[in-house]
C-alpha positions in Angstrom: 50.3 405.4 164.6 49.8 407.9 167.4 50.0 406.9 171.1 47.9 408.6 173.7 48.2 408.3 177.4 45.3 409.0 179.7 45.3 409.5 183.4 42.8 407.3 185.2 44.3 407.1 188.7 43.0 410.3 190.1 44.6 413.6 191.1 47.9 414.1 192.7 46.1 416.1 195.5 44.2 413.0 196.6 47.5 411.0 196.9 49.1 413.9 198.8 46.1 414.0 201.2 46.4 410.2 201.8 50.1 410.5 202.5 49.5 413.4 205.0 46.8 411.4 206.7 49.0 408.4 207.0 51.8 410.5 208.5 49.4 412.0 211.0 48.3 408.5 212.1 51.9 407.3 212.4 52.8 410.5 214.4 49.8 410.0 216.7 50.8 406.4 217.3 54.2 407.4 218.4 52.8 409.8 221.0 50.4 407.1 222.2 53.2 404.6 222.4 55.1 406.8 224.8 52.0 406.9 227.0 51.3 403.2 226.9 54.7 401.7 226.4 55.0 400.7 230.0 51.8 398.7 229.7 52.7 396.8 226.5 54.2 393.8 228.2 51.6 393.0 230.7 48.0 391.8 230.8 48.2 390.8 234.5 48.7 394.3 236.0 47.7 397.0 233.5 48.6 399.9 235.8 52.1 398.9 237.1 53.7 402.4 236.8 50.9 403.9 238.9 51.5 401.3 241.7 55.2 400.6 241.4 57.4 403.7 241.0 59.9 405.9 242.8 57.3 406.8 245.4 56.1 403.3 246.1 58.4 400.3 245.9 59.9 397.5 247.9 63.3 397.3 246.2 65.1 399.9 244.2 67.8 398.8 241.6 69.9 400.8 239.2 71.8 399.9 236.0 74.6 402.3 235.4 75.2 401.2 231.7 72.0 403.0 230.6 71.1 405.1 233.7 67.9 403.1 234.3 66.2 402.7 237.6 64.2 399.6 238.4 61.5 399.5 241.1 60.4 396.1 242.2 57.1 395.5 243.9 54.5 392.9 244.7 51.3 394.1 243.1 47.9 392.4 242.8 49.5 389.0 243.4 52.4 389.4 241.0 56.0 390.4 241.4 56.4 393.4 239.0 59.2 395.6 237.7 58.9 399.2 236.6 61.8 400.6 234.7 62.5 404.4 234.5 65.1 406.6 233.0 65.3 410.0 234.6 68.0 411.5 232.4 67.1 414.8 230.5 68.2 413.2 227.2 65.9 410.3 227.6 62.9 412.4 228.6 63.5 414.7 225.7 63.8 411.8 223.3 60.8 409.8 224.4 58.6 412.4 226.0 58.6 411.0 229.5 60.6 409.0 232.0 58.8 405.6 231.8 60.7 402.9 229.9 58.6 399.8 230.6 56.8 397.8 233.2 56.1 394.1 233.4 55.1 391.3 235.7 57.4 388.4 236.3 55.0 385.5 236.8 57.9 383.0 237.2 59.2 384.8 240.2 57.9 383.4 243.5 60.0 385.6 245.8 61.4 389.1 245.7 64.9 387.5 245.9 64.2 385.7 242.6 63.2 388.9 241.0 66.3 390.7 242.3 68.5 387.9 241.0 66.8 388.1 237.6 67.6 391.9 237.4 71.2 391.3 238.7 71.8 389.0 235.7 70.9 391.8 233.3 73.2 394.3 235.0 71.2 396.0 237.8 72.4 396.4 241.4 70.4 397.0 244.5 70.4 400.6 245.7 70.8 400.7 249.5 
């Protein structure tokens, strides 16, 4: 008895093309994540980094453990935090200096927001 195998799943080129396409999509997503990562936490204030940054803030805090700067603001009715890392290594790794931004709806005063960040290692920069 003779056994024959037939190929019915298509060409290897088609599979290769699909793999390349998926890798391109994943790579594009990584680039888009670096642009939008600061907005991922927040629906309340979609443009926090544009309104709360090193040029426009009420309180500046710093966490030496990871060289991150936090800028605290009151924007559009919410207390917000914008986190940045200005080290060359971080910028080279992630493509920019934004880490994240978010509102803190539970904060009713700037002091509450400061205390929250102090609990996670930040100190106020004079």
